[in-house]
N, C-alpha and C positions, 0 to 999 in steps of 0.2 A: 504494500500500500504506500501511497505517497500523497502529497498535498498540493493544493493550488500554488502555494508559495514555492514548493519544489520546482514546479513547472516554470514559474517566473524566473527563479534563480538559474535554473539549468539552461534556459533558452534566452537569457537576457540579451545576448548579442544579436540574435536574429528575430526576436519575437515582436510581433505587433498584435495586439488583442482587438478583435472586432467586437468582442463583448467581454468585459473584464472578469466576469465570474465573481465568486463570493470568497472573501478571505476565510481561511480555515477549512475550506472544502477538502475532504479526504476522499481520494479515489482508491477503491479497493484493488483495482487492476486496470491495465490498458489492454485493449483489443483492437485487432486490425480488420476483423470481419464484422460488418454491421449486423449480420444475422445472429451473431453470438453476443451482442450487447445485452447486458443486464443493468437494471437501475443503479445509477451511481458511477458507472464505468467512464473511463476516458477512451473515446474512440480516436484511433490514429488512422487518418486517411492516406494510405500510401499510393504513390503513382506506379502503376505496373505497365506491362507491355500492351495490354488490351483495355484496361480500365483505370480510371483515376479515382482513388478512394475518396477524394473530396466530394465527388458526386453523390456519395452514399451518406454524407453527414446528416442530411435531413432524416433519413431512415433511422440512423443511430440515435438521433435526438428523440424521435418518436418512440423508440424502444426504451428510453429512459436514461440515455447517456447524460452525465452531468457536465461533460465537457467534450470538445472535439479539437483535435490537433490536425490542422489541414493546411494545404497550400492555397486554397481559395475558400473564402467564407461562404456559408449558405446565403442564398439570395434573400430568403425571408428572415425577418427578425425571429430570435428564439431566446428562451430563458437560459439555455446552457452556456457555459463559458466557451468562447471560441478563440483558440490560439492559432494565429496564422503565421506560417514560417515559409521560407523559400524552398526548403527540402525536408519533407516530413520524415524520411528515413534517417537522415542525419540528426534530426531533432529527437527522434526516438532513442538513438544511441546516446545523445547528450543527456537526455533525461535519465536513462538507465545508469549511465556512468555517475551522474551526480548523486542519485539516490543511493547507489551501492557504496560510494565513497563516504557518504554520511554514516552508513550503518553496514560495514562489510561483515561477511561471515567467512570462516574457514571453508574452503571450497575444494571439492573433488570434481575435476572435469574429465570427461570421457570422450574419446573419439576412436575412429577405426572404420574400416569399410563395412564390416558386418558385426553385429552383436552389441553395438553401442547402446541401443535402446534397452535391450535385455539386461545388459550389465548395469545400466543406470537404474532400472527397476529393482534388481536384486541388491545392488549396493545401497540404494536408498532404504530398503527394508532392513538391511543389516545395520546400517548406521543409526537407524531409528531406535535401536536398542540402547543407544547411549545419548542421542541428541533428538531434539525436535528439528526435523529435516525439511528444508525447502527443496523441492524437485519439480521437474516439469511434468506436465500431463502428456501422456502419449509420446510422440516423437517431436515435441516442440523444441526446435533447435535452429541453428544458423543465425544469420545476421538480423533476421526478423524475429524468429521464435525465442531465441535466447534472451534478448533484452526484455521481452514480455515476462519471462520467468523471473528475472531480477526484480521487476516492478511488482511482483506478487509477494515480496518479502514482508513478513509480519513481525512485530516485536518479539513474539515468542520463539521465532526460529533461531536455532543455534548452529546449524551446519547446512551447507548446500551441496547437492549432488546434481551436476549439470551435464547435459549432453551437448557436445559441440559438433554440429554438422557443417558442411561446406559445399559450395558449387564452384569455388574459384580459389586461387592462391590469395592469401592474406585474410581470408574470412575467419579462420580459426585464430589467427593473431589478433584480429579485432575483438573477438569474443574474450580472449584472454586479457586484453587490455581493459575491457569493460568490467570483468570480474576476475582479478588475478587468482590463479589456482595455487593452493598449497600442495595438492596432490593431483596427479594425472594418471590416466590409463590409456594405453593404445592397444586395441584388441587385435587387429590384424590389418593386412593390406590386400585388397583384391581389385577387381576390374570395374566395379561400379564408379561412375563419374568419368570413365574413359572418354565418353562422348564430349564432355565439357573440358577436361584437362588434357586429353590427347595422349597421355602415356602413363604407365605405372610409375615411372620416376617422378612425374609431376604430382601424382597422387601422394607418393611418399613425402615429397617436400611439403605439400600442403598439410598433411597430418602431423608431420614433425614439428610444425609450429607450436603445438601444445608442449612437446618435450622442451623446446627452447624457452618457453615461458614459465616453466616450473622453477621457482627460485632456488638458490643454493641451500636454503634451509628446508626445502620441500623434498618430496619423493615422487618419482614417476615409476609406474608399474608397466613393464613391457612384456609382451608375449614372447617368451624365449624360444618357442617352437616355430616362430615365423621369422625367417632370416631377415626380411626387410624391416620388420619392427625391431628386432634385436640390434640391427645396425644403427638404430637411432640413439643408442646409448652414447655414441661419440658426441652427440649434440647436446647432451644433458648437462645442466649446470648444477643440479641437485643430486641427491642419492638416487640410484637406480636399483630396483628390485625386479628380477625376472620371475615369470611364472610359466608353468607348462608341465609336461610329462617327462621332459628330459632330466637326467640325473644332475645336470649342471645348473638347473634352475634354482633360484633361491626359495621359491614356494612351489611345491610339486603336488600333483595328484596321482595316486597309484591305486591299483586294485579296483578299477572302475566296474561297477555293475549297473546295467540299465534295466529298469523294471517297467518299461512301457509307460502308461499314463500315470503310474505311481511315482515316477521320477528316477533319480539316480542315487547311487551310494558310492563313496570313494574314501580313500585315506588321504588326509591333508597333512603334508609335511612342511615344517619350517623350523629353522634353527636347531635341527637335530631332534625335534619332538614331533609327535604325530597325534592325530585324533580322527576317528571315523565319523564321516559326515553322511547324512541322508538329506537330500534336497528334493522337494516335490516338483521338480522341473523335468519334463519328459525330454529324452533324447541325449545321446552321448555328448553332443556338441556343448551341452550346458555345463560340462566339466570346466570348460574355459571361462564361461560366465561366472561360475562360482569361484574359480581361482583368481580371476581378476578382482572381484569384489573383496575376496579374502586378503589379497596382497595389500590393497589400499587400507583395509581395516588394521592389518598388522602394522603398517606404517604409522597409523594413528594410535597405536598402543593397545589394541584389542588382544586378548588372549586367544589361543586356539579354541579353548572351550567356549568362550563367548561367540566366536565365529561359527562354531558348529551349531549352537543354539539358534543363532540368527539365520543361518542358511536352511535350517530345518523348517523355518516359517516363510521362506522366500516364495514369492509369487511373481508371475509375469503375465498380466492380463492381456497383453498384446500379441502373444505368440502361442501357437499350438494349443488352442482351446478345444477340449474334448466335449462334444455335445451329442445328446441323444437325438438321432435323426428319425425320419419316418420309417415305419415298418421294421423296427428292430435294427436299424442301421446305426453306425457310428460316424459322426461328422467330425473331422479334424479341421478346424478353422485356423488357417495360418495365412490369412489374406492380408495381413498388415502391410507386408512389402515382400520383395523377392530379389535375390541376387544368385549368382551361381553357387556360392557356398551355402547360403541358407536354403536353397532348393535341395541340394544334396543332403543337408541335415534333415530336412522335413521328410524326404523319401526314406531315410534311415528309420525315422520314427514310424512311418507307415509300414515299413518292412517288419517291424517288431510286433505288429498287431496280429493277434490270433483271430482271424476273421474268415468269413466265408470266401470273400474275394477282396482284393485290395484294388481300389479305384483311385486314380489321381486326376484332378482337374487343374491343369497348369496353364497359367497365362503368360503373357509377354514379360520378359525381364528388360527394363528400360535403362538407358544411359550407359550402355556398354560400348558404344562407338564402333570402332573397326573390328572388335572381336565378337560382336553380337551374334553373328551367324554361327560361328564355331561353338560359342557358349550354349546356344540353344540346341545345337545338334548333340553336344555332349549331354545336355539335360535329357534329350530323347533317349540316348543310349542308356543312361542311368535309370530312367523310368522303365525301360523295357526289361531290365533285370529285376524289377521289383513288383510291377503291377500286373494285374490281370486285364484291366481295361483302362485306357487312357483317353481323356478328353483334353484337347488343347484349344486355346482361345487367343485370338489376336494375330496380327500379320506376322510377327516374328516367331510366334509359337508354331507356325506351320513347319519351320525347320526342325523343331523337336518332334513333330508328328512324323515327318519324313524319316528322320533318323531312327525313331522307334520302330517303324515298319521295317526299315532296312536291317535292324537288329533282330528281327524275328517276331515282333509283337504284331499280331493281326488285328486285335481289337483296339483300333485307334479311330477316334472321331475328331476332326478338326472343325472348329467354327470360327469364322472371321471376326465375330464380335460376341459379346455375352448375351445378346438377344436370343432367347430361346434356349440358352444353356441349361438353366434350371429344369426346364421341361424335358430336355434330352437326358439329363442325368437322372432325374426322378423316374423316367420310363425304364431306365436300365437297372435300377436298384432291386436287390433281393434281400430278404431278411438275413442279417448277419454280416452284410458288407461293411467295410471301412472305407470312407471316402475322404481323401485329402484335397483341400482347395487352397491354392496358393498362386499369387501373381503380384506384379508390382503395384504400388499404391495407385498409379494412374488408372488401373482397370477397375478399381473399387469392387472386387469380387465378393466383398462382404454382403452385397445386395443379393448375390446368388445364394449365399448361405441362408440369408433370411427367407428367400423363396422356398428353399428346400425344407427348412424347418416348419414353414407354414403348411407344407404338403404332408 
């Protein structure tokens, strides 16, 4: 939360008020989507490629916004405070920077190609055993989402767990400047964002900005099983702790057992001591999620026993939700997002299911640039080794369908869009089937899940 006075002070150099607002006004949060405005919010009208957020200020005010931060004032008079600036995104950054500097929190920042949202969710739950934690909802990150998180800080908060996303070089550095991290985690490096950054080397450089911004008195946790991440230790100014399954890692996981929807069990090692951990997170890939969160907690002084207790209560509401489907089927909803690594992990979870048949509904993986065709074809080959029936959806996913057929899977259906997808899947279902649905955020396949559950 923040005040009218915070806005005036943060934006003093650029601000002109079309309507001065009320002294002492407290804004519970800032929002950039007028449809999500709740009474008392500050609406920030950002200028995008297709829309100008200033055009939606009247809608935000009608929904109860107490103030609007825009580049053009509304045409009609209004009761809300109207803060007019030349660049609303720059103003959002200035406001978040000002508010955070007034009331900073020790911060754990997390980035990586895959797993940063899951790691954020698990780390926030783990650190909540010791602190009142500020964290983002869902995948709120990047140069727009991250400052919105900072502006939701409340007086009761004692620690922050923040996800850092990026589409370009410098974006993670900006976020670290807005909220300097005490601890950092880099989960892994993969091909997502190749379309925007052009090469894996550019992705490494962009993610490494977090490592470079952890101060000498801080600690960065690096995935020691990922060579590209491990190489970042040379850029670290603070202490480095590595995690993984390798014997040379500072924090290790051994003896992994995967129990399907019940989660995983493993032995956590650090400093020559160990503890057995059970975490209700399905899929072997979640070993790395747990190890990353555990490493950051160890850096903050948690004991192994405290970590085991915290991980036993870990949840990730965004990934691999097991739902009771129609006619005695199991729906595995992993529609939050998709990348080559997370697709492979989800297929491993599907393979563990004791089901009548294993069915996968796989959509496009976006932002892969020059490697998108080969990544989709590899996905098709992976799916052919696991599933009895494959549905693919989207123009890129047709490569997966072709590769699955070439690998010997006859039961493949490709749809150019998700129109009619739920009907096709429902018609194919038999009692006892397990169905995995997964695709990139842009496909919004959660609507297909909803249609299946209605049936």
